[in-house]
C-alpha positions, 0 to 999 in steps of 0.5 A, a space after each residue: 547645201 539644202 535637203 527636202 524630205 520625201 514623205 509618204 502620203 500618210 505620214 504619221 510618225 517618225 517611222 513613216 519617213 521615206 528615208 530618201 532625199 533630193 540634195 539641191 546645191 545652193 551656191 549663192 550667198 543669197 540662195 544660202 540665206 533663203 528658202 530654198 526652191 524645191 526640184 520640179 521635174 519637167 519634161 519627159 521625166 515629169 509624173 514618171 519619179 515617185 517623188 514628184 509631188 511629194 516634197 512637202 518639207 525641208 529638213 534641218 540639223 535637228 534630223 542628222 543629231 546623235 541620240 542623246 545629243 546635247 546642248 549648250 542651254 541658253 543663258 543671260 549675260 553667259 552664253 555669248 559667242 566668247 564663252 561658246 567659244 570656250 565651251 567648244 574648246 574645252 568639249 563641245 555640245 552638239 547644239 549651241 543656243 544664244 543667250 535670249 534676245 528680244 523681238 520687240 525691243 529689235 523691232 523698235 530699237 534695232 541692234 542696239 537693244 539686243 546688245 550684242 546677243 546675236 554676234 556669232 561666227 561662221 565656225 558656229 554650228 549648229 548655232 539656235 538663236 533663241 528669242 522671246 517676246 509677246 507679239 506675235 508681229 514682231 516675233 515674225 519680223 525678228 525670226 527673219 532677221 535671224 534667217 538673214 544672220 545665217 542661224 540654223 534654227 529659231 528657239 522660243 524662250 516660253 519659261 524665263 522666270 526673270 521679272 523683266 522677261 514675264 512682263 511680255 514673253 518668257 514664263 509669262 506664255 504658259 498663262 497666255 497659250 493663245 499668245 504661245 501659239 501665235 508666236 511659234 506661227 509667226 517664227 516659223 514664217 522665216 522658214 527656219 526649223 522651230 523650237 521651244 525651251 519652256 517649264 512645266 507650269 507656272 506656279 503648280 507642277 500639274 499644270 504641265 499636261 495641259 501646258 505641254 500639250 498645247 505645245 506639242 500640237 505646233 509641230 515642233 523641231 524640238 521642245 525643251 522641257 526644264 523640269 520645273 515650274 516658273 515659281 519653283 525656280 531652281 530651288 528644288 530638284 528637277 521632277 524627274 519622275 514626270 519624264 516617262 509620263 512626257 515622252 508618253 505624252 510627246 508619243 501620243 500628240 507629236 511623235 515626230 517632235 524631239 524631247 529634251 530635258 533640262 534641269 540638274 544635269 551635271 555632264 554627259 556622263 549624267 545625261 547620257 544615264 538619263 537617256 538609258 534610264 527613259 527610252 524616248 528621250 532625245 536630247 539633254 540640256 546643261 546649264 548650270 553644270 558648265 560652271 562647276 565643270 566646263 568640260 561637261 561636254 567632253 567626249 572621252 571616246 573621241 578626245 585623248 585629252 582635253 589638249 585636242 580640243 584646245 589645239 582645235 584648228 577652228 579657234 578664232 584666236 590661238 593661243 601662244 605662250 606668255 611670259 611666265 607660263 610653262 609647258 606641260 612638261 616643265 609642271 612641278 613633278 613634286 605635286 600630284 599629277 591628276 590635281 597638277 592637269 586639272 588646275 592647268 587645264 582649267 588656267 589654260 582655258 581661262 587664258 583662252 576666255 581672256 583672249 577671246 574676251 579681248 578679241 570681241 570687246 571692240 564688237 561686244 562693248 561689254 564692261 570687264 566687270 561682266 568677265 568676272 562672274 566667269 572666274 569661279 569656273 577656272 579657279 577652283 578645285 585646287 590648293 589656294 584657289 579661294 585666295 587667288 579668285 580673290 586677288 582675280 577679282 580685285 583686277 580692273 583689266 584682262 592684262 592684270 588678270 594675266 600678270 597674277 596667273 604668271 606670277 602665281 606660285 604654281 606654274 601652269 601649261 598652255 596648249 
């Protein structure tokens, strides 16, 4: 289904949008992947509709998100189709981003160059493809490819500080605003809503106003700002003191653009506190916080327990008890109940991650060693966690992990 926004003759802000929508059913797969055609009134009705000639832009998922909305940050070798589903089951954010995929690599070498970074499933919505590069022509082709794959939006990475990225894109575009502007324009040709994720500046914090002004002038759907510079990496606290000034800049230049912040945000509760403290914010992006707490997006008001999330019917791989696994009722009553519950939830989530890794292995082709970086997410915050994690780091297969977990001295439950 596509929706077309009807705009008043002199739109100037979000409040100036006329709250009327024309809905057009798109039945075929071909149409779903192509920019929809506006409804044109003909015959006797032509000229009488107050909407005639005013249908100028397509709405997107960004227009229908809650306030604040929460996003799982794009992270290289982390936010693939496997881990996105793990996070979804633990407590889903409102928007998912893929790992960042290089446009030029794909244009010249095809899918092998992006190594499964755009693999997705039909139950992931809204899902934004994050792309990067320094060649507008390549960005245009790659954005069109993302459209054909059925992504809900495109985000351009203009903040990655990695050496491999800044050769032609990522944070390097902070110093090449002309290329950044051209890349945005090129991505927009695909017909999907385009957003940008960036940093305050390249070397200095005081670069933020000029750089963000340039981006806000591009009529983006959303602008996500990691509140540090490229030079600062993640070595200093995020610059929360600039949030209100950035909001004012957005309101002055592009009030229609949603504003999302990123950096040092621990969980949903922390994000909501920042949202209340800084009126005008729209979104909260969490990255490293998910490593400290995979349930960081969990919305307690909607779920009576994490169990309800993990038993969701949309799961691509169902979990069934294995030999050695216990039910919740079989958990030891001699241990502190909250510790048992937390440990059991984490280990159950690890089992789910193992199943997903096996399920997608033939598609992604990622080495088993890449799975080990995730063990610290689940094996933590309980007695014996360090020793158990050390055992898991010496494994070579997912079945070895399952065997060690099944013979762990304290039972756990599955969902």
